[in-house]
matplotlib code that plots the C-alpha trace (Angstrom):
import matplotlib.pyplot as plt

x = [-70.2, -70.3, -67.1, -67.3, -64.6, -63.2, -61.1, -59.3, -59.0, -55.9, -53.5, -50.7, -47.6, -44.8, -42.0, -40.0, -41.6, -40.3, -40.9, -44.4, -45.3, -44.1, -46.2, -49.3, -49.0, -48.8, -51.8, -53.9, -52.9, -54.0, -57.3, -58.2, -62.0, -61.6, -60.1, -61.0, -58.8, -58.0, -58.9, -56.9, -55.7, -53.5, -50.5, -49.0, -45.4, -42.5, -40.1, -36.3, -36.4, -39.1, -42.0, -45.2, -45.5, -48.2, -48.4, -51.4, -51.3, -53.4, -54.3, -53.6, -55.1, -54.0, -54.9, -55.6, -52.3, -52.2, -49.5, -49.3, -48.5, -47.3, -46.6, -43.1, -43.2, -40.6, -39.6, -38.5, -36.2, -33.1, -32.9, -29.9, -28.9, -26.5, -24.1, -20.7, -17.7, -16.3, -18.3, -21.1, -24.8, -26.9, -29.3, -27.4, -30.2, -29.6, -26.9, -24.6, -23.7, -20.9, -18.7, -15.7, -13.7, -10.2, -7.9, -5.7, -8.7, -10.3, -7.4, -8.3, -12.1, -13.7, -16.5, -18.4, -18.9, -20.2, -21.5, -18.2, -16.4, -18.5, -17.9, -14.2, -14.1, -16.0, -13.6, -10.6, -12.0, -12.5, -8.9, -7.6, -9.7, -8.2, -4.7, -5.3, -6.6, -3.4, -1.2, -3.1, -2.9, 0.9, 1.5, -0.5, 0.1, 3.5, 5.6, 5.5, 5.5, 3.2, 2.9, 4.8, 1.8, -1.3, 0.0, 1.0, -0.6, 0.1, -1.9, -4.9, -4.9, -4.6, -7.4, -9.8, -10.0, -9.8, -6.3, -6.1, -4.0, -2.7, -4.5, -1.8, -1.3, -1.5, -4.8, -4.2, -7.2, -7.6, -9.2, -9.7, -11.4, -13.6, -15.2, -14.4, -12.3, -11.2, -11.9, -11.2, -11.5, -8.3, -7.1, -4.2, -2.2, -3.3, -6.2, -8.8, -8.4, -4.9, -6.4, -8.3, -5.8, -5.1, -3.3, -6.2, -6.5, -9.3, -9.7, -8.0, -9.7, -9.5, -10.8, -11.7, -11.9, -13.0, -10.5, -11.5, -9.3, -9.8, -8.4, -5.1, -4.6, -5.4, -7.3, -10.9, -12.2, -15.2, -17.7, -21.4, -22.0, -20.6, -22.5, -20.6, -22.2, -20.1, -21.2, -19.7, -21.2, -21.6, -18.9, -17.4, -16.0, -18.2, -17.7, -18.8, -18.8, -20.1, -19.0, -16.7, -14.7, -14.2, -13.7, -13.7, -14.6, -13.5, -11.2, -12.5, -13.7, -16.3, -17.7, -17.2, -19.6, -18.9, -21.0, -20.1, -22.6, -21.7, -25.0, -23.4, -21.4, -24.0, -21.5, -22.5, -20.6, -20.5, -17.7, -17.5, -14.4, -13.6, -11.5, -9.8, -9.3, -6.5, -6.2, -4.8, -1.5, -0.5, -1.4, -4.1, -3.8, -7.4, -7.5, -4.2, -1.5, 1.4, 2.1, 5.8, 7.6, 9.9, 10.2, 7.7, 7.7, 6.9, 6.8, 9.9, 12.2, 10.0, 7.0, 9.0, 10.2, 6.6, 5.4, 8.5, 6.5, 4.7, 7.8, 8.9, 12.5, 14.1, 11.9, 13.2, 11.6, 12.3, 12.1, 10.9, 11.8, 15.3, 15.7, 17.2, 16.7, 16.6, 16.7, 15.2, 17.4, 19.1, 22.5, 25.5, 24.8, 21.3, 19.2, 16.8, 18.0, 17.4, 20.4, 20.9, 21.8, 24.4, 26.5, 25.9, 25.1, 21.9, 19.2, 17.4, 13.6, 13.0, 14.6, 16.4, 17.8, 21.0, 23.9, 27.6, 30.3, 33.9, 36.8, 40.6, 42.5, 45.8, 47.7, 46.1, 43.7, 40.3, 37.4, 33.9, 31.3, 28.1, 25.1, 25.4, 25.4, 26.3, 30.0, 31.2, 33.7, 32.1, 33.0, 35.5, 37.4, 36.0, 35.3, 31.8, 30.8, 28.6, 30.2, 30.4, 32.8, 32.8, 33.4, 37.2, 37.0, 37.7, 36.2, 34.2, 33.2, 30.4, 28.8, 25.4, 22.1, 19.3, 15.7, 14.0, 10.4, 8.1]
y = [73.0, 70.6, 69.7, 69.8, 67.6, 68.9, 66.5, 67.6, 65.2, 63.0, 61.9, 59.4, 59.4, 57.0, 59.4, 61.9, 65.4, 67.4, 64.4, 63.9, 67.6, 67.4, 64.2, 65.7, 68.9, 66.9, 64.9, 68.1, 69.6, 66.4, 66.4, 70.1, 69.3, 67.5, 70.6, 74.2, 77.2, 77.7, 74.2, 72.8, 69.2, 66.9, 65.4, 62.3, 61.4, 59.3, 60.9, 60.5, 57.9, 55.9, 57.1, 58.5, 62.3, 64.7, 68.3, 70.6, 72.2, 74.8, 74.3, 77.5, 77.5, 80.5, 80.6, 76.9, 75.9, 74.5, 74.7, 73.7, 75.9, 73.7, 74.3, 74.0, 71.8, 71.1, 67.9, 69.9, 72.2, 72.0, 73.7, 76.0, 76.5, 79.3, 78.4, 79.7, 77.7, 74.5, 71.8, 71.6, 71.0, 68.1, 68.1, 66.2, 66.7, 70.4, 72.5, 74.2, 77.8, 79.3, 82.3, 80.3, 79.7, 78.5, 81.2, 78.8, 77.2, 80.6, 81.6, 78.8, 78.5, 81.9, 81.6, 84.4, 82.2, 78.8, 77.6, 78.0, 76.6, 73.4, 73.0, 73.5, 70.9, 68.4, 68.8, 68.5, 65.4, 63.8, 64.5, 63.1, 59.9, 59.4, 59.9, 57.5, 54.9, 55.3, 54.9, 51.8, 50.3, 50.9, 49.5, 46.4, 45.6, 46.8, 45.0, 42.0, 42.1, 39.1, 36.8, 37.9, 37.3, 38.1, 41.3, 42.9, 46.0, 44.7, 41.5, 43.6, 45.9, 43.1, 41.0, 43.4, 45.7, 45.3, 46.5, 49.7, 49.4, 52.1, 52.5, 50.8, 48.0, 44.4, 42.6, 39.7, 37.9, 36.0, 37.6, 34.3, 31.2, 32.1, 28.7, 27.5, 24.4, 24.6, 26.9, 27.2, 29.5, 31.3, 33.2, 35.2, 32.8, 29.7, 27.4, 27.2, 23.4, 24.0, 25.2, 22.1, 21.3, 24.8, 27.9, 30.2, 32.0, 33.4, 37.2, 37.7, 39.0, 37.0, 37.8, 34.6, 35.0, 32.7, 32.3, 30.5, 29.1, 27.9, 24.6, 26.4, 27.5, 31.1, 33.0, 34.1, 37.3, 36.9, 39.4, 40.0, 37.1, 34.7, 34.2, 33.4, 32.5, 32.1, 31.2, 29.8, 28.2, 25.1, 23.4, 24.3, 27.7, 30.9, 32.5, 35.7, 36.1, 39.5, 41.8, 39.1, 39.2, 36.0, 36.4, 33.7, 34.8, 31.4, 28.6, 25.4, 24.2, 25.4, 24.6, 27.0, 26.5, 28.0, 27.8, 29.2, 29.5, 30.5, 30.5, 31.4, 28.1, 26.1, 25.5, 25.1, 23.6, 23.6, 22.9, 22.5, 23.1, 22.2, 24.9, 25.0, 28.2, 28.0, 30.1, 33.5, 34.4, 37.0, 40.7, 41.7, 45.4, 46.4, 50.1, 51.8, 51.3, 50.3, 46.9, 47.3, 47.8, 45.5, 41.9, 39.7, 35.9, 32.9, 29.1, 28.5, 29.7, 28.3, 30.2, 33.4, 33.0, 32.2, 35.5, 37.6, 40.3, 41.0, 42.1, 45.7, 46.7, 47.2, 44.6, 41.7, 38.2, 35.4, 31.9, 29.7, 26.3, 27.2, 29.6, 32.2, 35.9, 37.6, 41.2, 42.3, 45.0, 46.4, 44.9, 46.7, 45.5, 47.1, 43.9, 43.3, 40.3, 38.6, 38.8, 36.3, 38.3, 35.8, 36.6, 33.4, 35.2, 36.3, 34.9, 36.7, 36.5, 36.9, 35.9, 32.7, 30.1, 31.3, 28.9, 29.3, 26.6, 27.0, 25.1, 25.3, 25.0, 23.1, 26.4, 26.8, 29.5, 29.7, 29.9, 30.9, 30.1, 31.9, 33.5, 37.2, 39.4, 36.7, 37.4, 40.9, 43.7, 46.8, 50.4, 50.3, 47.4, 44.9, 41.3, 40.1, 36.5, 34.0, 32.1, 31.9, 32.5, 29.8, 30.3, 30.1, 32.9, 30.5, 31.4, 28.5, 28.4, 26.0, 25.3, 26.9, 26.5, 28.9, 28.6, 32.0, 33.1, 31.2]
z = [48.5, 45.7, 43.8, 40.0, 38.4, 35.2, 33.2, 30.1, 27.1, 27.7, 25.0, 25.8, 23.5, 24.5, 23.7, 25.6, 26.1, 23.1, 20.8, 22.2, 21.7, 18.0, 17.5, 19.1, 17.1, 13.9, 14.9, 15.7, 12.3, 10.6, 12.5, 12.9, 12.9, 16.3, 18.1, 18.7, 19.2, 22.9, 23.9, 26.8, 26.8, 28.9, 27.2, 28.9, 27.8, 28.9, 31.3, 31.2, 34.0, 32.1, 34.3, 32.8, 33.1, 32.4, 31.2, 30.4, 27.0, 25.1, 21.4, 19.4, 15.9, 13.7, 10.0, 9.9, 11.5, 15.1, 17.7, 21.4, 24.3, 27.2, 30.9, 32.3, 35.3, 38.0, 36.2, 33.2, 35.2, 37.3, 40.6, 41.2, 44.8, 45.7, 48.5, 49.4, 50.6, 49.2, 51.0, 48.5, 49.2, 50.5, 47.6, 44.9, 42.3, 42.3, 40.7, 43.1, 42.3, 44.3, 43.9, 45.2, 42.0, 42.0, 40.8, 38.8, 37.1, 36.5, 34.2, 31.8, 32.5, 33.3, 35.8, 34.0, 30.9, 32.2, 28.8, 27.1, 30.2, 30.0, 26.2, 26.7, 29.5, 27.4, 24.5, 26.8, 28.5, 25.0, 24.2, 27.5, 27.0, 23.5, 24.8, 27.6, 25.1, 23.1, 26.1, 27.2, 23.7, 23.6, 27.0, 26.5, 22.8, 21.7, 24.3, 22.0, 18.2, 17.8, 14.7, 11.6, 9.4, 11.4, 13.1, 9.8, 8.5, 5.0, 5.8, 7.1, 4.1, 1.6, 3.2, 4.8, 1.8, -2.0, -3.0, -5.0, -8.1, -10.6, -13.8, -15.9, -13.4, -14.9, -14.3, -11.9, -13.2, -16.5, -19.5, -21.3, -20.0, -17.0, -16.4, -12.8, -12.7, -9.0, -6.1, -2.4, 0.6, 1.7, 4.7, 3.3, 1.1, 3.0, 2.2, 5.0, 5.2, 6.6, 9.8, 10.7, 13.5, 14.7, 13.5, 14.0, 17.3, 19.4, 19.6, 16.2, 13.1, 9.9, 6.4, 4.5, 0.7, -2.1, -5.0, -8.2, -11.1, -14.6, -16.0, -16.8, -13.2, -14.0, -11.4, -12.2, -10.9, -8.5, -10.2, -9.6, -12.1, -9.5, -6.3, -3.1, 0.2, 3.4, 6.9, 10.1, 13.2, 15.3, 17.2, 20.6, 19.7, 19.9, 16.6, 14.9, 11.1, 10.1, 7.4, 6.0, 9.3, 11.1, 14.9, 17.6, 21.2, 22.6, 21.6, 20.1, 16.7, 14.3, 10.9, 8.0, 5.0, 1.5, -1.7, -5.1, -8.0, -11.6, -13.4, -16.8, -16.8, -14.8, -12.0, -8.4, -5.5, -1.7, 0.8, 4.5, 6.5, 10.1, 11.6, 15.0, 17.1, 19.7, 22.8, 21.7, 23.2, 20.6, 20.8, 18.3, 17.3, 16.5, 17.0, 16.5, 13.9, 16.3, 14.7, 13.8, 17.1, 18.9, 17.6, 15.7, 15.9, 13.7, 14.1, 12.0, 9.2, 6.4, 7.8, 7.9, 4.3, 3.1, 4.6, 4.2, 2.4, 5.7, 7.4, 7.0, 6.3, 9.7, 11.5, 13.6, 13.5, 16.0, 14.5, 17.4, 15.9, 15.0, 17.9, 15.6, 15.2, 11.8, 10.7, 7.4, 6.0, 2.9, 2.1, 0.8, -2.8, -2.6, -2.2, 0.7, 2.8, 6.1, 8.3, 11.1, 14.2, 15.3, 12.3, 10.3, 7.1, 5.4, 3.1, 0.3, 0.5, -3.3, -6.5, -7.7, -5.3, -3.7, -3.8, -2.7, -3.0, -1.7, -3.1, -3.0, -6.3, -7.0, -6.4, -3.0, -4.2, -2.4, -4.9, -3.9, -6.6, -5.8, -7.4, -8.2, -5.0, -2.5, -2.6, -3.4, -2.5, -1.2, -1.8, 1.1, -0.4, 2.1, 0.9, 1.9, 1.8, 3.7, 6.6, 10.4, 13.2, 16.0, 19.7, 19.1, 16.5, 13.7, 10.3, 8.9, 5.3, 4.5, 1.2, 1.5, -0.4, 0.7, -0.4, -0.9, -0.6, -2.9]

ax = plt.figure().add_subplot(projection="3d")
ax.plot(x, y, z, "-o")
ax.set_aspect("equal")
plt.show()
């Protein structure tokens, strides 16, 4: 008996099955003259594991519109094996169906409604994963407050996004002369050139911004009329600079290039900065807003005062250089001050320079000449002033001059 080989027309579409069927159907409808109603074809497509699969299909043409009727093969199905007990089955590619359902689990997930049960389990698993992520973040990142400036929500909001202002807020930019006289790249309040010997850390996110000023020192708004181009690369550090976010994966140095063009005033200038990334030993809160727990730290007192706005009321800050701990809190006279925890007084982060001078008059009267608010009597009749008590419980009054936040 002779064998007659019948081979249907083959079409290969490098997509998964349902996408391949849609693509083939669109092709047939666009080329109806090439097909007849009832014609059988072979459609080859890409399986879920990347292999090439085949399925026979019949072309149905009704009122000038074609559709495909495809076979359902074993590869498109999942075998369900019924088996009692709790041991499972050997075929791990099949679904195990058993009437052995835990009574406790059955109260929450009814076995009679498997679809709803699976949906509920997926939703609960997502919730558990989110809770675990929160716990991990808290355990790893909130045991140390980190740098007073970099680990501040205020810093991130001010630098990552453009600050929103009320309608009647004063415009911080000049409305007069807009010709650029000087400009620089800043990270927060600091010029980028200040980081040539360190001060930036790997695995931290920074937000460089260009600021321009006129000859009177007034800041010019960077509008669409001014073109700014920033890039970073080269050097020993592995650095990413995308979406205006500067991030170093490794420590080392890198070159930061900046160019500003103001076509209206025929101004164009470029600058190159060498920046150094140190090994990061400070927690960087990237996902959850848990930045204000426990104690922050800073290199020294001057650094803390420069960035005092980045500390919340009620936060502690440890000054490494002076080995002193300060608490930012509200004083009895209503001002916000930094209180030294060892009892040696407080400093005011804003306002005029605070001075206090003690003297004894000819009549033996102690005089304390101080700026308003430094020496006062509270509502309970208690005299408050700046001084310190030594280890012998002796009160020492020293003339004090305190420099506030600039």
